[in-house]
VOLUM-978506 format. One record per residue (C-alpha): chain; residue number from 1; x, y, z. Coordinates in nm, 2 decimals. Example, Ala and Ser with C-alpha at 12.3 -4.5 7.8 and 13.67 -1.06 7.14 Angstrom:
BEGIN
ATOM	tivex	gunu	u	v	w
ATOM	A	1	1.23	-0.45	0.78
ATOM	A	2	1.37	-0.11	0.71
//
This chain:
BEGIN
ATOM	tivex	gunu	u	v	w
ATOM	A	1	0.30	-1.09	-1.18
ATOM	A	2	0.26	-0.83	-1.45
ATOM	A	3	0.55	-0.81	-1.69
ATOM	A	4	0.59	-0.44	-1.63
ATOM	A	5	0.66	-0.49	-1.26
ATOM	A	6	1.02	-0.41	-1.17
ATOM	A	7	1.19	-0.71	-1.01
ATOM	A	8	1.55	-0.60	-1.06
ATOM	A	9	1.58	-0.47	-0.70
ATOM	A	10	1.41	-0.66	-0.41
ATOM	A	11	1.11	-0.47	-0.29
ATOM	A	12	1.25	-0.47	0.07
ATOM	A	13	1.55	-0.27	-0.04
ATOM	A	14	1.41	0.08	-0.04
ATOM	A	15	1.73	0.26	-0.11
ATOM	A	16	1.59	0.59	0.03
ATOM	A	17	1.30	0.59	-0.21
ATOM	A	18	1.03	0.84	-0.10
ATOM	A	19	0.69	0.69	0.00
ATOM	A	20	0.42	0.93	0.10
ATOM	A	21	0.20	0.82	0.39
ATOM	A	22	-0.15	0.97	0.39
ATOM	A	23	-0.36	0.96	0.70
ATOM	A	24	-0.73	0.89	0.69
ATOM	A	25	-0.80	0.79	1.05
ATOM	A	26	-0.96	1.12	1.15
ATOM	A	27	-1.22	1.07	0.88
ATOM	A	28	-1.24	0.70	0.77
ATOM	A	29	-1.15	0.58	1.12
ATOM	A	30	-1.36	0.81	1.33
ATOM	A	31	-1.67	0.80	1.12
ATOM	A	32	-1.76	0.45	1.23
ATOM	A	33	-1.71	0.52	1.60
ATOM	A	34	-2.02	0.55	1.83
ATOM	A	35	-1.86	0.76	2.10
ATOM	A	36	-1.84	1.13	1.99
ATOM	A	37	-1.48	1.25	2.00
ATOM	A	38	-1.47	1.61	2.12
ATOM	A	39	-1.39	1.88	1.86
ATOM	A	40	-1.08	1.99	2.06
ATOM	A	41	-0.95	1.63	2.07
ATOM	A	42	-1.00	1.59	1.69
ATOM	A	43	-0.80	1.91	1.64
ATOM	A	44	-0.53	1.79	1.87
ATOM	A	45	-0.51	1.46	1.69
ATOM	A	46	-0.48	1.62	1.34
ATOM	A	47	-0.21	1.85	1.47
ATOM	A	48	-0.02	1.56	1.62
ATOM	A	49	-0.05	1.36	1.30
ATOM	A	50	0.09	1.66	1.10
ATOM	A	51	0.37	1.69	1.35
ATOM	A	52	0.45	1.32	1.30
ATOM	A	53	0.52	1.40	0.93
ATOM	A	54	0.22	1.27	0.74
ATOM	A	55	0.22	1.39	0.38
ATOM	A	56	-0.16	1.43	0.36
ATOM	A	57	-0.43	1.41	0.62
ATOM	A	58	-0.80	1.35	0.53
ATOM	A	59	-0.92	1.57	0.82
ATOM	A	60	-1.30	1.51	0.80
ATOM	A	61	-1.60	1.46	0.58
ATOM	A	62	-1.86	1.72	0.48
ATOM	A	63	-2.16	1.49	0.50
ATOM	A	64	-2.49	1.55	0.66
ATOM	A	65	-2.46	1.56	1.04
ATOM	A	66	-2.77	1.33	1.05
ATOM	A	67	-2.59	1.07	0.84
ATOM	A	68	-2.26	1.08	1.04
ATOM	A	69	-2.30	1.26	1.37
ATOM	A	70	-1.94	1.20	1.46
ATOM	A	71	-1.82	1.45	1.19
ATOM	A	72	-2.08	1.72	1.26
ATOM	A	73	-1.80	1.95	1.36
ATOM	A	74	-1.62	1.94	1.02
ATOM	A	75	-1.61	2.31	0.96
ATOM	A	76	-1.47	2.39	1.30
ATOM	A	77	-1.21	2.12	1.29
ATOM	A	78	-1.08	2.22	0.94
ATOM	A	79	-1.08	2.59	1.02
ATOM	A	80	-0.92	2.57	1.37
ATOM	A	81	-0.64	2.33	1.32
ATOM	A	82	-0.29	2.47	1.33
ATOM	A	83	-0.16	2.40	0.98
ATOM	A	84	0.19	2.27	0.92
ATOM	A	85	0.37	2.37	0.60
ATOM	A	86	0.40	2.10	0.34
ATOM	A	87	0.10	1.90	0.47
ATOM	A	88	-0.21	1.86	0.25
ATOM	A	89	-0.53	1.89	0.45
ATOM	A	90	-0.80	1.71	0.26
ATOM	A	91	-1.18	1.66	0.31
ATOM	A	92	-1.42	1.41	0.17
ATOM	A	93	-1.72	1.57	0.00
ATOM	A	94	-2.03	1.37	-0.11
ATOM	A	95	-2.22	1.64	-0.30
ATOM	A	96	-2.22	2.01	-0.41
ATOM	A	97	-2.32	2.14	-0.07
ATOM	A	98	-2.04	1.94	0.09
ATOM	A	99	-1.80	2.08	-0.16
ATOM	A	100	-1.91	2.44	-0.10
ATOM	A	101	-1.87	2.39	0.28
ATOM	A	102	-1.52	2.23	0.23
ATOM	A	103	-1.40	2.51	0.00
ATOM	A	104	-1.53	2.77	0.25
ATOM	A	105	-1.34	2.59	0.53
ATOM	A	106	-1.02	2.61	0.33
ATOM	A	107	-0.97	2.25	0.25
ATOM	A	108	-0.65	2.20	0.04
ATOM	A	109	-0.80	1.92	-0.15
ATOM	A	110	-1.15	1.77	-0.20
ATOM	A	111	-1.19	1.39	-0.21
ATOM	A	112	-1.48	1.26	-0.41
ATOM	A	113	-1.61	0.90	-0.38
ATOM	A	114	-1.80	0.64	-0.59
ATOM	A	115	-1.79	0.27	-0.63
ATOM	A	116	-1.65	0.06	-0.92
ATOM	A	117	-1.95	-0.17	-0.90
ATOM	A	118	-2.32	-0.09	-0.94
ATOM	A	119	-2.44	-0.30	-0.64
ATOM	A	120	-2.20	-0.14	-0.39
ATOM	A	121	-2.27	0.21	-0.52
ATOM	A	122	-2.64	0.16	-0.48
ATOM	A	123	-2.60	0.00	-0.13
ATOM	A	124	-2.35	0.26	-0.01
ATOM	A	125	-2.45	0.58	-0.19
ATOM	A	126	-2.81	0.50	-0.28
ATOM	A	127	-2.74	0.60	-0.64
ATOM	A	128	-2.64	0.43	-0.97
ATOM	A	129	-2.29	0.49	-1.09
ATOM	A	130	-2.42	0.71	-1.37
ATOM	A	131	-2.60	0.92	-1.11
ATOM	A	132	-2.29	0.94	-0.89
ATOM	A	133	-2.07	1.04	-1.18
ATOM	A	134	-2.31	1.32	-1.28
ATOM	A	135	-2.30	1.44	-0.92
ATOM	A	136	-1.92	1.42	-0.91
ATOM	A	137	-1.91	1.63	-1.23
ATOM	A	138	-2.10	1.91	-1.04
ATOM	A	139	-1.87	1.88	-0.74
ATOM	A	140	-1.57	1.90	-0.98
ATOM	A	141	-1.70	2.23	-1.12
ATOM	A	142	-1.72	2.37	-0.76
ATOM	A	143	-1.36	2.26	-0.70
ATOM	A	144	-1.24	2.42	-1.02
ATOM	A	145	-1.42	2.74	-0.95
ATOM	A	146	-1.26	2.75	-0.60
ATOM	A	147	-0.92	2.65	-0.75
ATOM	A	148	-0.91	2.35	-0.51
ATOM	A	149	-0.75	2.03	-0.65
ATOM	A	150	-0.97	1.72	-0.62
ATOM	A	151	-0.90	1.35	-0.59
ATOM	A	152	-1.15	1.07	-0.68
ATOM	A	153	-1.16	0.76	-0.46
ATOM	A	154	-1.30	0.46	-0.65
ATOM	A	155	-1.43	0.20	-0.40
ATOM	A	156	-1.42	-0.18	-0.45
ATOM	A	157	-1.16	-0.16	-0.73
ATOM	A	158	-1.00	-0.49	-0.61
ATOM	A	159	-1.33	-0.68	-0.55
ATOM	A	160	-1.69	-0.62	-0.44
ATOM	A	161	-1.84	-0.81	-0.15
ATOM	A	162	-2.16	-0.85	-0.35
ATOM	A	163	-2.04	-0.89	-0.71
ATOM	A	164	-1.70	-1.05	-0.66
ATOM	A	165	-1.41	-0.98	-0.89
ATOM	A	166	-1.40	-0.65	-1.07
ATOM	A	167	-1.25	-0.65	-1.42
ATOM	A	168	-0.93	-0.43	-1.45
ATOM	A	169	-1.06	-0.28	-1.77
ATOM	A	170	-1.38	-0.16	-1.60
ATOM	A	171	-1.17	0.01	-1.33
ATOM	A	172	-0.95	0.18	-1.58
ATOM	A	173	-1.25	0.30	-1.78
ATOM	A	174	-1.38	0.48	-1.48
ATOM	A	175	-1.03	0.63	-1.41
ATOM	A	176	-1.03	0.76	-1.77
ATOM	A	177	-1.35	0.94	-1.70
ATOM	A	178	-1.23	1.09	-1.38
ATOM	A	179	-0.90	1.21	-1.52
ATOM	A	180	-1.00	1.28	-1.88
ATOM	A	181	-1.36	1.42	-1.83
ATOM	A	182	-1.35	1.56	-1.48
ATOM	A	183	-0.99	1.67	-1.46
ATOM	A	184	-0.91	1.49	-1.13
ATOM	A	185	-0.55	1.56	-1.02
ATOM	A	186	-0.55	1.22	-0.84
ATOM	A	187	-0.72	0.89	-0.82
ATOM	A	188	-0.73	0.65	-0.52
ATOM	A	189	-0.78	0.28	-0.60
ATOM	A	190	-0.96	0.16	-0.29
ATOM	A	191	-0.97	-0.19	-0.14
ATOM	A	192	-1.28	-0.11	0.05
ATOM	A	193	-1.34	-0.45	0.21
ATOM	A	194	-1.00	-0.60	0.21
ATOM	A	195	-1.03	-0.83	-0.10
ATOM	A	196	-0.71	-0.73	-0.27
ATOM	A	197	-0.41	-0.96	-0.32
ATOM	A	198	-0.05	-0.88	-0.43
ATOM	A	199	-0.04	-0.99	-0.80
ATOM	A	200	-0.37	-0.82	-0.86
ATOM	A	201	-0.25	-0.50	-0.69
ATOM	A	202	0.07	-0.50	-0.88
ATOM	A	203	-0.10	-0.54	-1.22
ATOM	A	204	-0.36	-0.27	-1.16
ATOM	A	205	-0.11	-0.02	-1.02
ATOM	A	206	0.13	-0.08	-1.31
ATOM	A	207	-0.15	-0.04	-1.56
ATOM	A	208	-0.26	0.29	-1.41
ATOM	A	209	0.10	0.42	-1.39
ATOM	A	210	0.16	0.34	-1.76
ATOM	A	211	-0.16	0.51	-1.87
ATOM	A	212	-0.15	0.82	-1.65
ATOM	A	213	0.21	0.88	-1.54
ATOM	A	214	0.14	1.24	-1.44
ATOM	A	215	-0.16	1.17	-1.23
ATOM	A	216	-0.13	1.13	-0.85
ATOM	A	217	-0.21	0.76	-0.77
ATOM	A	218	-0.30	0.66	-0.42
ATOM	A	219	-0.36	0.30	-0.29
ATOM	A	220	-0.62	0.26	-0.02
ATOM	A	221	-0.60	-0.08	0.15
ATOM	A	222	-0.79	-0.24	0.44
ATOM	A	223	-0.63	-0.52	0.64
ATOM	A	224	-0.94	-0.73	0.65
ATOM	A	225	-0.77	-1.05	0.55
ATOM	A	226	-0.42	-0.97	0.68
ATOM	A	227	-0.27	-0.88	0.34
ATOM	A	228	-0.23	-0.51	0.39
ATOM	A	229	0.15	-0.49	0.41
ATOM	A	230	0.20	-0.74	0.13
ATOM	A	231	-0.03	-0.53	-0.09
ATOM	A	232	0.16	-0.22	-0.01
ATOM	A	233	0.49	-0.38	-0.12
ATOM	A	234	0.33	-0.51	-0.44
ATOM	A	235	0.21	-0.16	-0.52
ATOM	A	236	0.55	-0.01	-0.45
ATOM	A	237	0.71	-0.26	-0.68
ATOM	A	238	0.47	-0.16	-0.95
ATOM	A	239	0.56	0.21	-0.92
ATOM	A	240	0.31	0.34	-0.66
ATOM	A	241	0.44	0.58	-0.39
ATOM	A	242	0.12	0.71	-0.21
ATOM	A	243	-0.08	0.51	0.05
ATOM	A	244	-0.37	0.59	0.27
ATOM	A	245	-0.36	0.44	0.62
ATOM	A	246	-0.53	0.49	0.95
ATOM	A	247	-0.34	0.55	1.28
ATOM	A	248	-0.42	0.28	1.54
ATOM	A	249	-0.56	0.07	1.25
ATOM	A	250	-0.91	0.21	1.33
ATOM	A	251	-1.20	0.20	1.08
ATOM	A	252	-1.41	-0.06	0.91
ATOM	A	253	-1.68	-0.12	0.66
ATOM	A	254	-2.05	-0.21	0.70
ATOM	A	255	-2.03	-0.46	0.41
ATOM	A	256	-1.75	-0.66	0.56
ATOM	A	257	-1.89	-0.78	0.90
ATOM	A	258	-1.62	-0.82	1.16
ATOM	A	259	-1.35	-0.67	0.94
ATOM	A	260	-1.06	-0.48	1.08
ATOM	A	261	-1.00	-0.12	0.97
ATOM	A	262	-0.76	0.04	0.72
ATOM	A	263	-0.40	-0.06	0.72
ATOM	A	264	-0.23	0.08	1.02
ATOM	A	265	-0.02	0.39	0.96
ATOM	A	266	0.24	0.33	1.22
ATOM	A	267	0.28	-0.03	1.13
ATOM	A	268	0.33	0.04	0.76
ATOM	A	269	0.56	0.34	0.83
ATOM	A	270	0.77	0.13	1.07
ATOM	A	271	0.80	-0.16	0.83
ATOM	A	272	0.89	0.06	0.53
ATOM	A	273	1.16	0.24	0.74
ATOM	A	274	1.32	-0.09	0.83
ATOM	A	275	1.33	-0.17	0.45
ATOM	A	276	1.51	0.15	0.37
ATOM	A	277	1.22	0.36	0.24
ATOM	A	278	1.19	0.73	0.33
ATOM	A	279	0.84	0.80	0.45
ATOM	A	280	0.92	1.13	0.63
ATOM	A	281	0.73	0.99	0.93
ATOM	A	282	0.84	1.00	1.29
ATOM	A	283	0.71	0.66	1.40
ATOM	A	284	0.75	0.75	1.77
ATOM	A	285	0.53	1.05	1.74
ATOM	A	286	0.28	0.85	1.53
ATOM	A	287	0.26	0.58	1.80
ATOM	A	288	0.21	0.85	2.07
ATOM	A	289	-0.09	0.99	1.87
ATOM	A	290	-0.24	0.64	1.83
ATOM	A	291	-0.20	0.58	2.20
ATOM	A	292	-0.45	0.86	2.27
ATOM	A	293	-0.73	0.67	2.09
ATOM	A	294	-0.84	0.40	2.34
ATOM	A	295	-0.93	0.66	2.60
ATOM	A	296	-1.12	0.87	2.34
ATOM	A	297	-1.30	0.58	2.17
ATOM	A	298	-1.37	0.37	2.48
ATOM	A	299	-1.22	0.05	2.34
ATOM	A	300	-0.89	-0.11	2.23
ATOM	A	301	-0.74	-0.05	1.89
ATOM	A	302	-0.59	-0.30	1.64
ATOM	A	303	-0.24	-0.15	1.62
ATOM	A	304	0.02	-0.41	1.72
ATOM	A	305	0.29	-0.14	1.73
ATOM	A	306	0.10	0.05	2.00
ATOM	A	307	0.10	-0.27	2.21
ATOM	A	308	0.45	-0.40	2.13
ATOM	A	309	0.65	-0.08	2.05
ATOM	A	310	0.91	-0.04	1.77
ATOM	A	311	1.16	-0.32	1.69
ATOM	A	312	1.44	-0.17	1.91
ATOM	A	313	1.23	-0.05	2.20
ATOM	A	314	1.42	-0.25	2.45
ATOM	A	315	1.32	-0.37	2.79
ATOM	A	316	1.50	-0.40	3.12
ATOM	A	317	1.61	-0.75	3.23
ATOM	A	318	1.42	-0.92	3.51
ATOM	A	319	1.46	-0.76	3.86
ATOM	A	320	1.66	-1.07	3.98
ATOM	A	321	1.88	-1.08	3.66
ATOM	A	322	2.21	-1.04	3.85
ATOM	A	323	2.11	-1.32	4.08
ATOM	A	324	2.03	-1.54	3.78
ATOM	A	325	2.36	-1.46	3.62
ATOM	A	326	2.55	-1.53	3.93
ATOM	A	327	2.39	-1.87	3.97
ATOM	A	328	2.46	-1.95	3.60
ATOM	A	329	2.83	-1.85	3.63
ATOM	A	330	2.86	-2.06	3.95
ATOM	A	331	2.75	-2.36	3.76
ATOM	A	332	3.05	-2.31	3.54
//
């Protein structure tokens, strides 16, 4: 464990510390779904998520409708949602045209994306990292001109499914360029294919916090290998307080066959609340929103909390309980 990680107080003793949950399901989750979710249903989902208390919602992505037909209604969704005070409504933008569309649609924040490794960037974005960075610089200028803050999501920071381990120094070098050269107000360190593990997470999060204490840091985990919650706790212990998650646990990645989606928003919020952290999230409302998904998507969702309920969602005894008790008492 990195020496800078605070171990004085157990990580499960939140003591009311504020942790901001940021929802990506309506973008990262829905974009991999084959069945088109109606625009009105997308709007209703975003509004339900905001009502549940999420700090930020990545509403949609301004990509080509040919590339991701599911999100072809990006402008309509972002313009027509009923906005809740205090919630940041973000949108992913891949290029200048996407940024212009997002600014016109009144996005509160633009989210820019590239990969930490050359192989993944070429496979995913069809560009070298140098080409991606040049494109992001143009998008950043659009954001600044429109006075819209922007975040940069750096994929595969904890491991690449084609290159393996990614050196921490290389990740921080790209972060320096995002923050120092482009002026990003935030950076998301993304575990794109679920390769992160707790000591690695703690070390990178602590290193980022030391170097850029005034920059918004988000951790974006996938639960591909079942370490999502452990990684969240390791990041919290290292000073992180913002986490992307997807309601229902929906999502996935084409470079991790059979992988589960992002960490599940309601599961993480439920666990953190039991540990004494303040997420500002109404878990009951969040579960209710996630329960809409199977009918909309046409399949089951990973969320265990949707299936089992919260810890103290109690059940009635068996119908013949009184008879069972009477027989037990009769036996003395």
